[in-house]
LUMSEMI-767188 format. One record per residue (C-alpha): x, y negated, z. Coordinates in nm, 2 decimals, always signed. Layout:
BEGIN
+--------+--------+--------+
!   east !  north !     up !
+--------+--------+--------+
!      X !      Y !      Z !
...
+--------+--------+--------+
# end
This chain:
BEGIN
+--------+--------+--------+
!   east !  north !     up !
+--------+--------+--------+
! +10.37 !  +0.24 ! +15.09 !
! +10.10 !  +0.24 ! +14.82 !
! +10.05 !  -0.10 ! +14.65 !
!  +9.79 !  -0.27 ! +14.45 !
!  +9.84 !  -0.46 ! +14.12 !
!  +9.68 !  -0.80 ! +14.16 !
!  +9.59 !  -1.03 ! +13.86 !
!  +9.34 !  -1.31 ! +13.91 !
!  +9.21 !  -1.38 ! +13.56 !
!  +9.06 !  -1.72 ! +13.47 !
!  +8.72 !  -1.72 ! +13.32 !
!  +8.80 !  -1.84 ! +12.97 !
!  +9.06 !  -1.56 ! +12.90 !
!  +8.96 !  -1.26 ! +13.10 !
!  +8.59 !  -1.32 ! +13.01 !
!  +8.66 !  -1.34 ! +12.63 !
!  +8.64 !  -1.71 ! +12.55 !
!  +8.91 !  -1.96 ! +12.47 !
!  +8.79 !  -2.21 ! +12.73 !
!  +8.51 !  -2.28 ! +12.97 !
!  +8.36 !  -2.60 ! +12.87 !
!  +8.12 !  -2.62 ! +13.16 !
!  +8.39 !  -2.59 ! +13.43 !
!  +8.38 !  -2.88 ! +13.67 !
!  +8.74 !  -2.93 ! +13.61 !
!  +8.65 !  -3.02 ! +13.25 !
!  +8.39 !  -3.27 ! +13.36 !
!  +8.64 !  -3.42 ! +13.60 !
!  +8.86 !  -3.47 ! +13.29 !
!  +8.58 !  -3.62 ! +13.10 !
!  +8.51 !  -3.86 ! +13.38 !
!  +8.88 !  -3.97 ! +13.40 !
!  +8.87 !  -4.00 ! +13.01 !
!  +8.57 !  -4.23 ! +13.04 !
!  +8.72 !  -4.45 ! +13.30 !
!  +9.03 !  -4.50 ! +13.09 !
!  +8.83 !  -4.57 ! +12.77 !
!  +8.63 !  -4.83 ! +12.97 !
!  +8.93 !  -5.01 ! +13.10 !
!  +9.11 !  -5.01 ! +12.76 !
!  +8.81 !  -5.11 ! +12.56 !
!  +8.71 !  -5.38 ! +12.80 !
!  +9.06 !  -5.53 ! +12.79 !
!  +9.07 !  -5.52 ! +12.41 !
!  +8.72 !  -5.68 ! +12.37 !
!  +8.80 !  -5.95 ! +12.62 !
!  +9.14 !  -6.03 ! +12.46 !
!  +8.98 !  -6.06 ! +12.12 !
!  +8.70 !  -6.28 ! +12.24 !
!  +8.96 !  -6.51 ! +12.40 !
!  +9.17 !  -6.52 ! +12.09 !
!  +8.89 !  -6.61 ! +11.85 !
!  +8.61 !  -6.86 ! +11.86 !
!  +8.37 !  -6.62 ! +11.71 !
!  +8.31 !  -6.24 ! +11.71 !
!  +8.52 !  -6.17 ! +11.40 !
!  +8.55 !  -5.80 ! +11.47 !
!  +8.17 !  -5.76 ! +11.56 !
!  +8.23 !  -5.63 ! +11.91 !
!  +7.89 !  -5.75 ! +12.03 !
!  +7.74 !  -5.40 ! +12.03 !
!  +8.05 !  -5.26 ! +12.21 !
!  +8.00 !  -5.51 ! +12.49 !
!  +7.65 !  -5.38 ! +12.57 !
!  +7.77 !  -5.02 ! +12.58 !
!  +8.06 !  -5.12 ! +12.81 !
!  +7.83 !  -5.30 ! +13.05 !
!  +7.59 !  -5.00 ! +13.07 !
!  +7.88 !  -4.77 ! +13.15 !
!  +8.02 !  -5.01 ! +13.41 !
!  +7.68 !  -5.01 ! +13.58 !
!  +7.68 !  -4.62 ! +13.58 !
!  +8.02 !  -4.62 ! +13.74 !
!  +7.93 !  -4.87 ! +14.00 !
!  +7.64 !  -4.65 ! +14.10 !
!  +7.86 !  -4.34 ! +14.12 !
!  +8.12 !  -4.52 ! +14.34 !
!  +8.35 !  -4.27 ! +14.50 !
!  +8.12 !  -3.98 ! +14.48 !
!  +8.26 !  -3.85 ! +14.15 !
!  +8.26 !  -3.49 ! +14.27 !
!  +7.89 !  -3.51 ! +14.36 !
!  +7.82 !  -3.68 ! +14.02 !
!  +7.99 !  -3.42 ! +13.81 !
!  +7.83 !  -3.13 ! +14.01 !
!  +7.48 !  -3.19 ! +13.87 !
!  +7.41 !  -3.04 ! +13.53 !
!  +7.20 !  -3.34 ! +13.41 !
!  +7.48 !  -3.57 ! +13.51 !
!  +7.72 !  -3.34 ! +13.32 !
!  +7.49 !  -3.37 ! +13.01 !
!  +7.47 !  -3.74 ! +13.03 !
!  +7.85 !  -3.78 ! +13.06 !
!  +7.92 !  -3.55 ! +12.76 !
!  +7.65 !  -3.73 ! +12.55 !
!  +7.80 !  -4.07 ! +12.64 !
!  +8.14 !  -3.95 ! +12.52 !
!  +8.01 !  -3.77 ! +12.21 !
!  +7.77 !  -4.04 ! +12.09 !
!  +7.84 !  -4.38 ! +12.23 !
!  +8.21 !  -4.36 ! +12.29 !
!  +8.28 !  -4.22 ! +11.94 !
!  +8.11 !  -4.51 ! +11.79 !
!  +8.29 !  -4.76 ! +12.02 !
!  +8.63 !  -4.59 ! +11.92 !
!  +8.55 !  -4.60 ! +11.55 !
!  +8.46 !  -4.97 ! +11.57 !
!  +8.78 !  -5.06 ! +11.76 !
!  +9.02 !  -4.84 ! +11.57 !
!  +8.89 !  -4.95 ! +11.23 !
!  +8.92 !  -5.32 ! +11.32 !
!  +9.23 !  -5.53 ! +11.27 !
!  +9.25 !  -5.61 ! +11.64 !
!  +9.56 !  -5.80 ! +11.76 !
!  +9.60 !  -5.58 ! +12.07 !
!  +9.81 !  -5.31 ! +11.91 !
!  +9.95 !  -5.14 ! +12.22 !
!  +9.61 !  -5.07 ! +12.37 !
!  +9.48 !  -4.96 ! +12.04 !
!  +9.75 !  -4.69 ! +12.02 !
!  +9.64 !  -4.57 ! +12.36 !
!  +9.29 !  -4.53 ! +12.23 !
!  +9.41 !  -4.33 ! +11.94 !
!  +9.59 !  -4.09 ! +12.18 !
!  +9.25 !  -4.03 ! +12.35 !
!  +9.03 !  -4.00 ! +12.04 !
!  +9.13 !  -3.65 ! +11.95 !
!  +9.02 !  -3.51 ! +12.29 !
!  +8.68 !  -3.67 ! +12.31 !
!  +8.41 !  -3.40 ! +12.31 !
!  +8.30 !  -3.30 ! +11.97 !
!  +7.97 !  -3.16 ! +11.85 !
!  +8.05 !  -2.81 ! +11.95 !
!  +8.11 !  -2.91 ! +12.31 !
!  +7.81 !  -3.12 ! +12.33 !
!  +7.60 !  -2.84 ! +12.18 !
!  +7.72 !  -2.61 ! +12.44 !
!  +7.62 !  -2.85 ! +12.72 !
!  +7.28 !  -2.91 ! +12.57 !
!  +7.22 !  -2.54 ! +12.54 !
!  +7.30 !  -2.49 ! +12.90 !
!  +7.02 !  -2.74 ! +13.00 !
!  +6.76 !  -2.56 ! +12.80 !
!  +6.88 !  -2.23 ! +12.93 !
!  +6.75 !  -2.34 ! +13.27 !
!  +6.42 !  -2.22 ! +13.15 !
!  +6.56 !  -1.86 ! +13.10 !
!  +6.78 !  -1.84 ! +13.41 !
!  +6.59 !  -2.04 ! +13.67 !
!  +6.23 !  -2.03 ! +13.53 !
!  +6.20 !  -2.39 ! +13.50 !
!  +5.96 !  -2.58 ! +13.28 !
!  +6.06 !  -2.85 ! +13.05 !
!  +5.87 !  -3.10 ! +13.28 !
!  +6.07 !  -2.99 ! +13.58 !
!  +6.40 !  -3.02 ! +13.39 !
!  +6.31 !  -3.37 ! +13.27 !
!  +6.25 !  -3.47 ! +13.63 !
!  +6.58 !  -3.32 ! +13.75 !
!  +6.41 !  -3.06 ! +13.98 !
!  +6.70 !  -2.82 ! +13.96 !
!  +6.83 !  -2.85 ! +14.31 !
!  +6.74 !  -3.06 ! +14.61 !
!  +7.00 !  -3.32 ! +14.49 !
!  +6.87 !  -3.56 ! +14.23 !
!  +7.07 !  -3.66 ! +13.92 !
!  +7.19 !  -4.02 ! +13.89 !
!  +6.96 !  -4.06 ! +13.59 !
!  +6.68 !  -3.84 ! +13.47 !
!  +6.67 !  -3.71 ! +13.12 !
!  +6.51 !  -3.95 ! +12.85 !
!  +6.31 !  -3.87 ! +12.55 !
!  +6.63 !  -3.92 ! +12.34 !
!  +6.80 !  -3.66 ! +12.56 !
!  +6.51 !  -3.42 ! +12.52 !
!  +6.53 !  -3.47 ! +12.14 !
!  +6.90 !  -3.40 ! +12.14 !
!  +6.84 !  -3.08 ! +12.33 !
!  +6.56 !  -2.98 ! +12.09 !
!  +6.77 !  -3.06 ! +11.79 !
!  +7.05 !  -2.84 ! +11.92 !
!  +6.82 !  -2.54 ! +11.98 !
!  +6.68 !  -2.61 ! +11.62 !
!  +7.02 !  -2.61 ! +11.46 !
!  +7.11 !  -2.29 ! +11.65 !
!  +6.79 !  -2.12 ! +11.51 !
!  +6.64 !  -2.08 ! +11.87 !
!  +6.29 !  -2.18 ! +11.78 !
!  +6.15 !  -2.10 ! +12.12 !
!  +6.35 !  -2.38 ! +12.30 !
!  +6.31 !  -2.61 ! +12.00 !
!  +5.94 !  -2.58 ! +12.01 !
!  +5.92 !  -2.61 ! +12.39 !
!  +6.11 !  -2.94 ! +12.39 !
!  +5.95 !  -3.08 ! +12.08 !
!  +5.60 !  -3.02 ! +12.22 !
!  +5.70 !  -3.21 ! +12.54 !
!  +5.82 !  -3.50 ! +12.33 !
!  +5.52 !  -3.51 ! +12.11 !
!  +5.28 !  -3.52 ! +12.41 !
!  +5.48 !  -3.81 ! +12.55 !
!  +5.47 !  -3.98 ! +12.20 !
!  +5.09 !  -3.94 ! +12.18 !
!  +5.02 !  -4.04 ! +12.54 !
!  +5.24 !  -4.35 ! +12.53 !
!  +5.19 !  -4.44 ! +12.16 !
!  +5.57 !  -4.44 ! +12.11 !
!  +5.67 !  -4.51 ! +11.74 !
!  +6.04 !  -4.41 ! +11.77 !
!  +6.31 !  -4.30 ! +12.01 !
!  +6.60 !  -4.54 ! +12.06 !
!  +6.53 !  -4.70 ! +11.73 !
!  +6.68 !  -4.40 ! +11.56 !
!  +6.42 !  -4.12 ! +11.54 !
!  +6.07 !  -4.19 ! +11.42 !
!  +5.77 !  -4.02 ! +11.58 !
!  +5.68 !  -3.87 ! +11.23 !
!  +6.02 !  -3.71 ! +11.21 !
!  +5.96 !  -3.54 ! +11.55 !
!  +5.62 !  -3.41 ! +11.42 !
!  +5.78 !  -3.27 ! +11.10 !
!  +6.06 !  -3.10 ! +11.30 !
!  +5.80 !  -2.93 ! +11.53 !
!  +5.60 !  -2.82 ! +11.23 !
!  +5.92 !  -2.68 ! +11.06 !
!  +6.01 !  -2.50 ! +11.38 !
!  +5.66 !  -2.33 ! +11.39 !
!  +5.70 !  -2.24 ! +11.03 !
!  +6.05 !  -2.09 ! +11.07 !
!  +5.90 !  -1.88 ! +11.36 !
!  +5.64 !  -1.76 ! +11.13 !
!  +5.36 !  -1.95 ! +11.29 !
!  +5.18 !  -2.11 ! +11.00 !
!  +4.86 !  -2.20 ! +11.17 !
!  +5.04 !  -2.39 ! +11.45 !
!  +5.26 !  -2.57 ! +11.19 !
!  +4.94 !  -2.68 ! +11.02 !
!  +4.79 !  -2.81 ! +11.35 !
!  +5.10 !  -3.03 ! +11.41 !
!  +5.08 !  -3.18 ! +11.06 !
!  +4.70 !  -3.24 ! +11.10 !
!  +4.78 !  -3.43 ! +11.44 !
!  +5.04 !  -3.64 ! +11.25 !
!  +4.79 !  -3.74 ! +10.98 !
!  +4.53 !  -3.84 ! +11.24 !
!  +4.80 !  -4.08 ! +11.38 !
!  +4.94 !  -4.18 ! +11.03 !
!  +4.68 !  -4.10 ! +10.76 !
!  +4.91 !  -4.23 ! +10.48 !
!  +5.21 !  -4.00 ! +10.56 !
!  +5.28 !  -3.85 ! +10.21 !
!  +5.53 !  -3.59 ! +10.34 !
!  +5.27 !  -3.46 ! +10.60 !
!  +5.02 !  -3.42 ! +10.32 !
!  +5.25 !  -3.24 ! +10.08 !
!  +5.37 !  -3.00 ! +10.35 !
!  +5.02 !  -2.92 ! +10.46 !
!  +4.93 !  -2.83 ! +10.11 !
!  +5.23 !  -2.60 ! +10.09 !
!  +5.14 !  -2.43 ! +10.42 !
!  +4.79 !  -2.35 ! +10.30 !
!  +4.94 !  -2.11 ! +10.05 !
!  +5.17 !  -1.95 ! +10.31 !
!  +5.11 !  -1.65 ! +10.52 !
!  +5.19 !  -1.61 ! +10.89 !
!  +5.46 !  -1.36 ! +10.99 !
!  +5.45 !  -1.40 ! +11.36 !
!  +5.23 !  -1.44 ! +11.66 !
!  +5.24 !  -1.72 ! +11.92 !
!  +5.24 !  -1.46 ! +12.19 !
!  +5.56 !  -1.31 ! +12.05 !
!  +5.75 !  -1.64 ! +12.06 !
!  +6.04 !  -1.58 ! +12.29 !
!  +6.40 !  -1.71 ! +12.34 !
!  +6.64 !  -1.57 ! +12.07 !
!  +6.75 !  -1.23 ! +12.18 !
!  +7.12 !  -1.14 ! +12.18 !
!  +7.23 !  -0.87 ! +11.94 !
!  +7.44 !  -0.69 ! +12.20 !
!  +7.26 !  -0.48 ! +12.47 !
!  +7.51 !  -0.58 ! +12.74 !
!  +7.43 !  -0.96 ! +12.67 !
!  +7.05 !  -0.89 ! +12.69 !
!  +7.09 !  -0.70 ! +13.02 !
!  +7.31 !  -0.99 ! +13.15 !
!  +7.05 !  -1.25 ! +13.07 !
!  +6.78 !  -1.03 ! +13.24 !
!  +6.97 !  -0.99 ! +13.56 !
!  +7.08 !  -1.35 ! +13.58 !
!  +6.72 !  -1.46 ! +13.50 !
!  +6.57 !  -1.24 ! +13.78 !
!  +6.47 !  -1.42 ! +14.09 !
!  +6.61 !  -1.14 ! +14.30 !
!  +6.94 !  -1.23 ! +14.45 !
!  +7.06 !  -0.87 ! +14.49 !
!  +6.98 !  -0.58 ! +14.25 !
!  +7.11 !  -0.23 ! +14.31 !
!  +7.07 !  +0.05 ! +14.06 !
!  +6.80 !  +0.30 ! +14.15 !
!  +7.05 !  +0.59 ! +14.10 !
!  +7.29 !  +0.45 ! +14.36 !
!  +7.31 !  +0.56 ! +14.72 !
!  +7.41 !  +0.29 ! +14.97 !
!  +7.64 !  +0.42 ! +15.23 !
!  +7.89 !  +0.25 ! +15.46 !
!  +8.26 !  +0.31 ! +15.43 !
!  +8.54 !  +0.21 ! +15.67 !
!  +8.88 !  +0.16 ! +15.53 !
!  +9.16 !  +0.28 ! +15.51 !
!  +9.08 !  +0.64 ! +15.44 !
!  +9.30 !  +0.95 ! +15.45 !
!  +9.15 !  +1.26 ! +15.28 !
!  +8.80 !  +1.11 ! +15.32 !
!  +8.84 !  +1.05 ! +15.70 !
!  +8.83 !  +0.69 ! +15.82 !
!  +9.09 !  +0.57 ! +16.06 !
!  +8.94 !  +0.46 ! +16.40 !
!  +9.13 !  +0.13 ! +16.39 !
!  +9.00 !  +0.03 ! +16.04 !
!  +8.88 !  -0.33 ! +16.01 !
!  +8.74 !  -0.30 ! +15.65 !
!  +8.37 !  -0.25 ! +15.61 !
!  +8.22 !  -0.16 ! +15.27 !
!  +7.92 !  -0.03 ! +15.08 !
!  +7.91 !  +0.18 ! +14.76 !
!  +7.65 !  +0.01 ! +14.55 !
!  +7.70 !  +0.23 ! +14.25 !
!  +7.85 !  +0.58 ! +14.21 !
!  +7.97 !  +0.60 ! +13.85 !
!  +8.12 !  +0.38 ! +13.75 !
!  +8.22 !  +0.31 ! +14.10 !
!  +8.12 !  -0.02 ! +14.24 !
!  +8.21 !  -0.11 ! +14.61 !
!  +8.12 !  -0.42 ! +14.79 !
!  +8.38 !  -0.50 ! +15.08 !
!  +8.28 !  -0.75 ! +15.36 !
!  +8.47 !  -1.02 ! +15.53 !
!  +8.80 !  -0.95 ! +15.36 !
!  +8.94 !  -1.30 ! +15.42 !
!  +8.86 !  -1.61 ! +15.62 !
!  +8.76 !  -1.96 ! +15.52 !
!  +9.12 !  -2.09 ! +15.54 !
!  +9.24 !  -1.83 ! +15.29 !
!  +8.96 !  -1.91 ! +15.04 !
!  +9.02 !  -2.28 ! +15.06 !
!  +9.39 !  -2.24 ! +15.03 !
!  +9.39 !  -2.01 ! +14.73 !
!  +9.11 !  -2.19 ! +14.54 !
!  +9.30 !  -2.52 ! +14.60 !
!  +9.62 !  -2.37 ! +14.46 !
!  +9.43 !  -2.26 ! +14.15 !
!  +9.27 !  -2.60 ! +14.11 !
!  +9.60 !  -2.78 ! +14.15 !
!  +9.79 !  -2.56 ! +13.90 !
!  +9.51 !  -2.57 ! +13.64 !
!  +9.47 !  -2.95 ! +13.66 !
!  +9.85 !  -2.99 ! +13.63 !
!  +9.84 !  -2.80 ! +13.30 !
!  +9.58 !  -3.05 ! +13.17 !
!  +9.77 !  -3.37 ! +13.27 !
! +10.08 !  -3.25 ! +13.10 !
!  +9.89 !  -3.28 ! +12.77 !
!  +9.67 !  -3.57 ! +12.87 !
!  +9.30 !  -3.50 ! +12.84 !
!  +9.34 !  -3.17 ! +12.66 !
!  +9.12 !  -2.88 ! +12.76 !
!  +9.19 !  -2.76 ! +13.11 !
!  +9.39 !  -2.43 ! +13.08 !
!  +9.21 !  -2.18 ! +13.27 !
!  +9.47 !  -1.91 ! +13.31 !
!  +9.76 !  -2.01 ! +13.54 !
!  +9.95 !  -1.79 ! +13.78 !
!  +9.93 !  -1.90 ! +14.14 !
! +10.25 !  -1.85 ! +14.36 !
! +10.22 !  -1.88 ! +14.73 !
! +10.55 !  -2.04 ! +14.86 !
! +10.38 !  -2.15 ! +15.20 !
! +10.47 !  -2.04 ! +15.55 !
! +10.11 !  -1.92 ! +15.59 !
! +10.15 !  -1.65 ! +15.32 !
!  +9.78 !  -1.67 ! +15.22 !
!  +9.82 !  -1.47 ! +14.90 !
! +10.06 !  -1.20 ! +15.04 !
!  +9.82 !  -1.14 ! +15.33 !
!  +9.52 !  -1.11 ! +15.10 !
!  +9.72 !  -0.87 ! +14.88 !
!  +9.81 !  -0.66 ! +15.18 !
!  +9.44 !  -0.64 ! +15.28 !
!  +9.34 !  -0.53 ! +14.94 !
!  +9.61 !  -0.27 ! +14.93 !
!  +9.46 !  -0.07 ! +15.21 !
!  +9.18 !  +0.12 ! +15.02 !
!  +9.31 !  +0.44 ! +14.86 !
!  +9.16 !  +0.38 ! +14.51 !
!  +9.42 !  +0.57 ! +14.30 !
!  +9.59 !  +0.91 ! +14.28 !
!  +9.93 !  +0.75 ! +14.21 !
! +10.16 !  +0.46 ! +14.31 !
! +10.00 !  +0.11 ! +14.28 !
! +10.17 !  -0.20 ! +14.15 !
! +10.16 !  -0.57 ! +14.22 !
! +10.15 !  -0.84 ! +13.96 !
! +10.10 !  -1.22 ! +13.97 !
!  +9.78 !  -1.38 ! +14.11 !
!  +9.53 !  -1.61 ! +13.94 !
!  +9.20 !  -1.79 ! +14.01 !
!  +8.92 !  -1.89 ! +13.78 !
!  +8.63 !  -2.13 ! +13.79 !
!  +8.27 !  -2.08 ! +13.65 !
!  +8.02 !  -2.36 ! +13.55 !
!  +7.68 !  -2.36 ! +13.38 !
!  +7.78 !  -2.13 ! +13.08 !
!  +7.85 !  -1.84 ! +13.31 !
!  +8.06 !  -1.56 ! +13.16 !
!  +8.03 !  -1.20 ! +13.04 !
!  +8.35 !  -1.02 ! +13.04 !
!  +8.48 !  -0.80 ! +12.76 !
!  +8.58 !  -0.44 ! +12.83 !
!  +8.95 !  -0.42 ! +12.94 !
!  +9.22 !  -0.23 ! +12.77 !
!  +9.50 !  -0.08 ! +12.98 !
!  +9.86 !  -0.15 ! +12.89 !
! +10.16 !  +0.06 ! +12.97 !
! +10.04 !  +0.11 ! +13.33 !
!  +9.69 !  +0.27 ! +13.36 !
!  +9.42 !  +0.03 ! +13.47 !
!  +9.20 !  +0.18 ! +13.74 !
!  +8.96 !  -0.11 ! +13.81 !
!  +8.92 !  -0.47 ! +13.92 !
!  +8.87 !  -0.65 ! +14.26 !
!  +8.65 !  -0.96 ! +14.24 !
!  +8.67 !  -1.21 ! +14.52 !
!  +8.44 !  -1.49 ! +14.62 !
!  +8.63 !  -1.80 ! +14.72 !
!  +8.34 !  -2.06 ! +14.76 !
!  +8.01 !  -2.08 ! +14.93 !
!  +7.71 !  -2.01 ! +14.70 !
!  +7.52 !  -2.30 ! +14.54 !
!  +7.28 !  -2.22 ! +14.25 !
!  +7.36 !  -1.91 ! +14.07 !
!  +7.69 !  -1.75 ! +14.02 !
!  +7.60 !  -1.40 ! +14.11 !
!  +7.83 !  -1.11 ! +14.00 !
!  +7.65 !  -0.88 ! +13.76 !
!  +7.72 !  -0.54 ! +13.60 !
!  +7.48 !  -0.53 ! +13.31 !
!  +7.51 !  -0.17 ! +13.20 !
!  +7.48 !  -0.05 ! +13.56 !
!  +7.18 !  -0.29 ! +13.64 !
!  +7.37 !  -0.43 ! +13.94 !
!  +7.35 !  -0.79 ! +14.07 !
!  +7.55 !  -0.90 ! +14.37 !
!  +7.50 !  -1.25 ! +14.53 !
!  +7.80 !  -1.49 ! +14.61 !
!  +7.92 !  -1.44 ! +14.97 !
!  +8.25 !  -1.62 ! +15.05 !
!  +8.50 !  -1.38 ! +15.20 !
!  +8.35 !  -1.07 ! +15.03 !
!  +8.53 !  -0.88 ! +14.76 !
!  +8.37 !  -0.64 ! +14.51 !
!  +8.57 !  -0.34 ! +14.34 !
!  +8.46 !  -0.21 ! +14.01 !
!  +8.60 !  +0.08 ! +13.81 !
!  +8.75 !  -0.02 ! +13.48 !
!  +8.44 !  +0.13 ! +13.29 !
!  +8.21 !  -0.12 ! +13.45 !
!  +8.15 !  -0.43 ! +13.24 !
!  +8.11 !  -0.74 ! +13.45 !
!  +7.96 !  -1.08 ! +13.41 !
!  +7.91 !  -1.40 ! +13.63 !
!  +7.58 !  -1.58 ! +13.61 !
!  +7.56 !  -1.94 ! +13.52 !
!  +7.62 !  -2.19 ! +13.81 !
!  +7.37 !  -2.47 ! +13.81 !
!  +7.53 !  -2.70 ! +14.07 !
!  +7.89 !  -2.76 ! +14.11 !
!  +8.10 !  -2.45 ! +14.02 !
!  +8.23 !  -2.14 ! +14.18 !
!  +8.58 !  -2.02 ! +14.24 !
!  +8.64 !  -1.64 ! +14.20 !
!  +8.93 !  -1.40 ! +14.18 !
!  +8.99 !  -1.09 ! +13.98 !
!  +9.25 !  -0.85 ! +14.09 !
!  +9.34 !  -0.56 ! +13.85 !
!  +9.44 !  -0.24 ! +14.01 !
!  +9.71 !  -0.05 ! +13.81 !
!  +9.85 !  +0.29 ! +13.88 !
! +10.20 !  +0.40 ! +13.79 !
! +10.18 !  +0.74 ! +13.64 !
! +10.49 !  +0.97 ! +13.67 !
! +10.65 !  +1.07 ! +13.34 !
! +10.58 !  +1.44 ! +13.40 !
! +10.21 !  +1.40 ! +13.47 !
!  +9.91 !  +1.32 ! +13.27 !
!  +9.65 !  +1.06 ! +13.39 !
!  +9.37 !  +1.20 ! +13.59 !
!  +9.04 !  +1.24 ! +13.41 !
!  +8.87 !  +1.14 ! +13.74 !
!  +9.04 !  +0.81 ! +13.81 !
!  +8.89 !  +0.74 ! +14.15 !
!  +8.94 !  +0.98 ! +14.43 !
!  +8.63 !  +1.19 ! +14.46 !
!  +8.57 !  +1.12 ! +14.83 !
!  +8.43 !  +0.77 ! +14.74 !
+--------+--------+--------+
# end
């Protein structure tokens, strides 16, 4: 009997990245990390305050941070899964770990505290606290809501992403962090959009600084510089003129305004757009994911129903597989109702359990996103799915089975790199949807202009030549599977130029 090779690749490896920072499993790890940091730090501070009549280690600032975090965790209660599903909550959790907890750790670890054992535990966690790169990635996914979901800065600030509200809305300090990230990444469109919002708030409410760290004049200067870097000299001058009306003695603003008078504009405000990717496939990926349409089919494709399995192009009458061809070359087929809800829940849970186990072995290390899942249950969820996927005749030669894997996608989304076949020829891949749709997560084929919405139980087959991506998921995360179909070519034969049988 012909067989199909099955490999479920995890997002971070099969899609060309070393990790998926925005996977919900990583935020679950971040939340556990914060809980332990809170417990250990609270014990150390209380012990030190009992041991000394005065605050010899200057832990007063730490106490205020601990009380704030305790209040947040009390509000979350047992709904941790709901908390880490919202992108605004994800941003706040990451920002706390990157900013506040790093300062707390530095203060405790640099002190000569008497509680040595607890201090060692904090040292073990310190290396895994999110760094600037992780925080920048999360901040960028928030600003990208404008691109992928068509939201304004005002809507994002209010948390109007889904019907579920975040635990806390974004503050001006959060907005500045997002703007600064865009500025540092040389994406002046997002930097200008967010800085404009902050300045309007500063002027309306007469705010002198943000969190006692960033002065209002510094925000005006950054916006002026952003306009200048975008080639918009006139707009940069207008910002500095506004600053001088609020602060007539600002020497830096006067000096910069004089410099701009001798500068020439190199851009137009109407041309200001998000930074365009250099690769065509990435540009098309962003266009497809940003489109409000849930399903996009290539104009050159001809939808037609197929009933599997097929023998010489003639369907068996007893077939229970229904499918549609959504693209001809490269071949892309959507197959409907390939597995039930129990199978989807079982396989995604197996993947979740295996991947989280890989993280707990090395406590708080990045969750490994590529783990083989072996079904040893009596229900045989995986063998039954493999048998179902082996029915379509999608190869001229013998097909092979390999191990099965799952992967999880968050707010970054993924664009897969083209595959390279090994010793066995690669025909194509099956992509399975294991969870119900939330916000985003559509399967896209940029070069074919194809976009297929998430439908749990459906499977999409794509020829190896079809580059595939998954749109960002802006609430919770989505579980997917990717099954690679290999064919075993006999030694005395050459691979077929036409890989897929022509009757498709």
